[in-house]
C-alpha positions as CSV (number, residue, x, y, z in Angstrom):
1,M,-246.4,158.2,14.3
2,Q,-247.6,158.0,10.7
3,K,-245.4,160.9,9.7
4,K,-242.4,159.2,11.3
5,K,-243.1,156.0,9.3
6,I,-243.2,158.1,6.1
7,L,-240.1,160.2,6.9
8,L,-237.7,157.3,7.5
9,P,-238.1,155.7,4.0
10,L,-237.9,159.1,2.5
11,L,-234.7,159.8,4.5
12,L,-233.2,156.5,3.3
13,I,-234.0,157.3,-0.3
14,M,-232.5,160.8,0.1
15,V,-229.3,159.4,1.6
16,L,-228.9,156.8,-1.2
17,C,-229.3,159.6,-3.8
18,L,-226.7,161.8,-2.2
19,T,-224.1,159.1,-1.6
20,G,-221.2,158.6,-3.9
21,C,-222.0,154.9,-3.8
22,T,-219.3,152.3,-3.9
23,K,-218.7,151.1,-7.4
24,Q,-217.5,147.6,-8.2
25,L,-214.6,146.9,-10.6
26,K,-215.8,145.3,-13.8
27,G,-214.0,143.6,-16.6
28,P,-214.7,143.8,-20.4
29,D,-217.4,141.2,-20.0
30,G,-219.2,143.3,-17.5
31,K,-218.6,140.9,-14.6
32,V,-217.4,142.0,-11.2
33,V,-213.7,141.4,-10.6
34,I,-213.3,139.1,-7.6
35,N,-210.2,138.1,-5.7
36,S,-210.5,134.3,-6.2
37,E,-208.4,133.6,-3.1
38,T,-210.5,135.6,-0.6
39,G,-213.8,136.2,-2.4
40,Q,-213.4,139.9,-2.0
41,Q,-215.2,142.1,-4.7
42,L,-212.8,144.9,-5.7
43,P,-214.0,148.5,-5.9
44,S,-213.4,150.6,-8.9
45,N,-213.5,153.9,-6.9
46,V,-210.7,152.7,-4.6
47,L,-209.4,155.6,-2.4
48,C,-205.7,154.7,-2.4
49,A,-203.3,152.2,-4.0
50,P,-203.2,148.7,-2.7
51,T,-199.8,147.2,-1.7
52,D,-200.8,143.5,-1.9
53,E,-199.1,142.1,-5.1
54,D,-202.0,139.9,-6.0
55,I,-204.5,142.8,-5.8
56,L,-202.2,145.0,-7.8
57,K,-202.0,142.4,-10.4
58,L,-205.8,142.1,-10.7
59,Y,-206.1,145.9,-11.2
60,K,-203.3,146.0,-13.8
61,E,-204.6,143.0,-15.7
62,N,-208.1,144.5,-15.7
63,K,-206.8,147.8,-17.0
64,E,-204.9,146.1,-19.8
65,N,-208.0,144.0,-20.8
66,L,-210.3,147.0,-20.8
67,E,-207.8,149.0,-23.0
68,K,-207.7,146.1,-25.5
69,A,-211.5,145.8,-25.5
70,Y,-212.0,149.5,-26.1
71,K,-209.3,149.6,-28.8
72,K,-211.1,146.8,-30.6
73,Q,-214.4,148.7,-30.4
74,L,-212.7,151.7,-31.8
75,D,-211.1,149.7,-34.7
76,D,-214.4,148.0,-35.5
77,G,-216.1,151.4,-35.6
78,D,-218.4,150.6,-32.7
79,I,-217.4,153.7,-30.8
80,S,-216.0,157.1,-31.8
81,K,-212.5,158.3,-30.9
82,K,-214.0,160.7,-28.4
83,D,-215.9,157.9,-26.6
84,Y,-212.7,155.7,-26.7
85,E,-210.7,158.4,-25.0
86,K,-213.4,159.0,-22.4
87,K,-213.6,155.2,-21.6
88,V,-209.8,154.9,-21.4
89,S,-209.6,157.9,-19.0
90,E,-212.1,156.3,-16.7
91,I,-210.2,153.0,-16.3
92,V,-208.8,152.6,-12.8
93,D,-205.1,153.0,-12.7
94,V,-203.8,152.1,-9.2
95,E,-200.2,152.8,-10.2
96,K,-200.9,156.5,-10.4
97,M,-202.7,156.6,-7.1
98,Q,-201.3,157.8,-3.8
99,S,-200.4,155.2,-1.2
100,C,-202.7,154.7,1.7
101,K,-200.0,155.9,4.1
102,S,-199.8,159.3,2.3
103,F,-203.6,159.5,2.2
104,N,-205.2,163.0,2.7
105,I,-208.7,164.3,2.9
106,L,-208.5,166.6,-0.2
107,G,-206.8,164.1,-2.4
108,D,-209.7,163.7,-4.8
109,K,-210.9,167.0,-6.4
110,N,-213.7,165.2,-8.3
111,G,-215.0,163.2,-5.3
112,G,-218.1,165.3,-4.7
113,I,-219.5,166.6,-1.4
114,W,-220.3,163.1,0.0
115,T,-216.9,161.6,-0.5
116,T,-215.0,164.8,0.6
117,F,-216.9,165.5,3.8
118,F,-218.0,162.0,4.9
119,V,-216.0,159.2,3.3
120,R,-212.5,160.6,3.1
121,P,-212.4,162.0,6.7
122,L,-213.6,158.6,8.1
123,S,-211.0,156.9,5.9
124,L,-208.2,159.1,7.2
125,I,-209.2,158.4,10.8
126,L,-209.2,154.6,10.1
127,I,-205.8,154.8,8.5
128,K,-204.2,156.8,11.3
129,V,-205.8,154.7,14.1
130,G,-204.6,151.6,12.3
131,E,-201.1,153.0,12.0
132,F,-201.1,153.8,15.7
133,L,-202.4,150.4,16.8
134,K,-200.4,148.6,14.1
135,N,-203.5,146.6,13.2
136,Y,-206.3,147.7,10.9
137,G,-208.8,145.1,12.3
138,L,-208.4,146.7,15.7
139,A,-208.8,150.1,14.1
140,I,-212.2,149.2,12.6
141,I,-213.4,148.1,16.1
142,L,-212.0,151.1,17.9
143,V,-213.3,153.7,15.4
144,T,-216.7,152.1,15.4
145,L,-216.8,152.3,19.3
146,L,-215.5,155.9,19.2
147,I,-218.2,157.0,16.8
148,R,-220.9,155.3,18.8
149,L,-219.6,156.9,22.1
150,I,-219.7,160.3,20.4
151,M,-223.3,159.6,19.4
152,Y,-224.2,158.1,22.7
153,P,-226.2,161.0,24.1
154,I,-228.5,161.0,21.0
155,T,-228.8,157.2,20.8
156,L,-229.4,156.9,24.6
157,K,-232.3,159.3,24.3
158,T,-233.7,157.3,21.4
159,A,-233.4,154.1,23.4
160,R,-235.2,155.7,26.4
161,Q,-238.0,156.9,24.1
162,S,-238.4,153.4,22.8
163,E,-238.7,152.1,26.4
164,N,-241.2,154.8,27.2
165,L,-243.3,153.9,24.2
166,K,-243.5,150.3,25.4
167,K,-244.7,151.6,28.8
168,A,-247.3,153.8,27.1
169,Q,-248.4,151.0,24.7
170,P,-251.4,149.8,26.8
171,E,-252.9,153.3,27.0
172,I,-252.2,153.9,23.2
173,E,-254.0,150.6,22.3
174,K,-256.9,151.6,24.5
175,I,-257.3,154.9,22.6
176,E,-257.0,153.0,19.3
177,R,-259.8,150.6,20.3
178,K,-261.9,153.6,21.5
179,Y,-261.8,155.3,18.1
180,Q,-261.5,152.2,16.0
181,N,-264.6,152.7,13.8
182,K,-264.9,156.5,14.1
183,Q,-263.8,158.4,11.0
184,D,-265.4,161.8,11.6
185,Q,-263.2,164.8,12.0
186,D,-264.2,165.4,15.6
187,S,-263.2,161.9,16.6
188,I,-259.9,162.1,14.7
189,N,-259.1,165.3,16.5
190,R,-260.0,163.9,20.0
191,K,-258.0,160.7,19.2
192,A,-254.9,162.9,18.3
193,Q,-255.3,165.0,21.5
194,E,-255.7,162.0,23.8
195,T,-252.7,160.3,22.1
196,M,-250.6,163.4,22.6
197,L,-251.6,163.5,26.3
198,V,-250.3,160.0,26.7
199,Y,-247.0,161.0,25.0
200,K,-246.7,164.0,27.3
201,K,-247.4,161.8,30.3
202,Y,-244.5,159.4,29.4
203,N,-242.3,162.2,28.1
204,I,-242.4,160.8,24.5
205,N,-241.4,162.8,21.4
206,P,-242.8,160.9,18.4
207,F,-240.2,162.4,16.1
208,S,-237.1,161.8,18.2
209,G,-236.2,158.6,16.3
210,C,-235.9,160.7,13.1
211,I,-233.0,162.7,14.7
212,F,-231.0,159.5,15.3
213,A,-231.8,158.3,11.7
214,F,-230.6,161.6,10.2
215,I,-227.2,161.0,11.9
216,Q,-226.9,157.2,12.0
217,I,-227.9,156.4,8.4
218,P,-225.4,158.7,6.6
219,L,-222.6,157.6,9.0
220,F,-223.4,153.9,8.3
221,F,-223.1,154.5,4.5
222,A,-220.0,156.6,5.0
223,F,-218.3,154.0,7.2
224,Y,-219.3,151.2,4.9
225,E,-217.8,153.0,1.9
226,A,-214.6,153.9,3.8
227,L,-214.2,150.3,4.7
228,Y,-214.9,149.0,1.2
229,R,-212.7,151.5,-0.6
230,L,-209.6,151.3,1.6
231,P,-207.4,148.4,0.3
232,V,-205.0,148.8,3.3
233,L,-207.8,147.5,5.7
234,F,-208.1,144.3,3.8
235,E,-204.3,143.6,3.8
236,D,-204.3,142.9,7.6
237,S,-205.6,140.2,9.9
238,L,-207.0,139.9,13.4
239,L,-207.5,136.9,15.7
240,G,-206.6,134.6,12.8
241,Y,-209.1,136.2,10.4
242,S,-208.0,137.8,7.2
243,M,-209.8,141.1,6.8
244,A,-210.3,140.5,3.1
245,M,-211.6,136.9,3.4
246,A,-215.4,136.2,3.0
247,P,-216.6,133.5,5.4
248,A,-217.9,131.4,2.5
249,K,-214.5,131.4,0.9
250,G,-212.7,130.7,4.3
251,I,-215.0,127.7,5.0
252,A,-214.6,126.4,1.5
253,S,-210.8,126.4,2.0
254,G,-211.2,124.3,5.1
255,N,-210.9,127.0,7.7
256,W,-214.1,126.4,9.8
257,L,-213.1,129.3,12.1
258,Y,-214.9,131.6,9.6
259,L,-218.2,129.9,10.4
260,I,-218.2,131.8,13.8
261,L,-218.5,135.1,12.0
262,P,-222.0,134.6,10.4
263,I,-223.2,133.1,13.7
264,L,-222.0,136.3,15.5
265,V,-223.7,138.4,12.8
266,F,-227.0,136.5,13.4
267,L,-226.8,136.8,17.2
268,A,-225.8,140.5,17.2
269,T,-228.5,141.4,14.6
270,F,-231.2,139.3,16.3
271,F,-230.7,140.8,19.8
272,S,-230.3,144.3,18.4
273,F,-233.7,143.9,16.6
274,K,-235.3,142.2,19.5
275,L,-234.5,145.0,22.0
276,N,-235.8,147.6,19.6
277,S,-238.9,145.9,18.2
278,G,-242.6,146.5,19.1
279,A,-242.2,150.0,20.5
280,G,-245.3,152.1,19.8
281,M,-247.1,149.3,17.9
282,S,-250.3,147.4,18.6
283,G,-250.4,143.6,18.8
284,D,-250.9,142.9,15.1
285,Q,-248.4,145.6,14.1
286,A,-245.8,144.3,16.5
287,K,-246.3,140.7,15.1
288,Q,-245.8,142.0,11.5
289,M,-242.7,144.0,12.6
290,N,-241.2,140.9,14.4
291,T,-241.9,138.8,11.2
292,M,-240.2,141.5,9.1
293,M,-237.2,141.7,11.5
294,N,-236.8,137.9,11.5
295,I,-236.7,137.9,7.7
296,M,-234.2,140.7,7.6
297,N,-232.0,138.9,10.1
298,I,-232.0,135.8,7.9
299,V,-231.2,137.9,4.8
300,I,-228.4,139.7,6.6
301,T,-226.9,136.5,8.0
302,V,-227.0,134.8,4.5
303,M,-225.3,138.0,3.0
304,S,-222.6,137.9,5.7
305,F,-221.2,134.7,4.1
306,S,-220.1,136.8,1.1
307,M,-219.1,139.9,3.1
308,S,-215.4,140.7,3.8
309,T,-214.4,140.1,7.4
310,A,-213.5,143.8,7.8
311,I,-217.1,144.7,7.2
312,I,-218.4,141.9,9.4
313,F,-216.2,143.2,12.3
314,Y,-217.8,146.6,11.9
315,W,-221.3,145.1,11.9
316,I,-220.8,143.0,15.0
317,T,-219.2,145.8,16.9
318,N,-221.9,148.3,16.0
319,N,-224.8,146.0,16.9
320,T,-223.1,144.8,20.1
321,F,-222.8,148.4,21.3
322,T,-226.6,148.9,20.6
323,I,-227.4,145.8,22.6
324,I,-225.4,146.9,25.6
325,Q,-226.8,150.4,25.4
326,N,-230.4,149.1,25.4
327,L,-229.7,146.7,28.2
328,I,-228.4,149.6,30.3
329,V,-231.5,151.6,29.6
330,K,-233.8,148.6,30.5
331,R,-231.9,148.1,33.7
332,S,-232.0,151.8,34.7
333,K,-235.8,151.7,34.2
């Protein structure tokens, strides 16, 4: 179990290092460019050209401002001509980008392995499903469900393992108490053997959760990037919600309907954590884990006020699927 606890943080660090990472569009002053109407933070590594006139204007104005700032730096002798040309070449120019309707997987030769094999394929699927359904909000929900259904055999096995761990918990705690103050090698070996016998009795593989993490974590980051970097997704609406609007901005404009979204984020996250917490942990460990989960839930809920509705829809759908899956497993047991 200790190896599992070490592996998961290492896995998360590895994924973060390998990801292309969504980059925010910044002006000459270094501040992130935000759509003042919706509160949406614009990405600089956008995958295709936006069609919304207001968004296009923001990108064009930022390009002009950056060019002026770099030209001034060149004239003042703060940067060399080579640095100036490099900086100018890196400025986002949405007018030269392909439209989202003509989006293709191999459109970015410099995208790297992560973007080419994870982000762009998911982006293409979202666009095509959105075109088919004639609504990109529905596309986000449907693609999220399809991915979870494809992964269902793996996630179901992980959920069953979690339930088995809860059943085995009294026996594992008994072993922990038995060898609590024994640090000699013989006692350590006997403790490991007895623990493995309990795992075998309840058909538990201590490392099965890692398999799910290896698949789920990269997919989460890829889906988040695809959502964030596709402007076409934010130009649609669903159930009266603008996909680009952040709940805080919607509430501030007098539309209290957006308050429902953070509440749903809280409930979906809370029950998702609750159904997964405490497996394979002693009383004190379970309490610490529950405290950490509660703090995380509060943090995620607060963050959701500044998230775009498109990303919130993904989060709620993904967590709701996890809740239903775990309830099915509990009922079957």
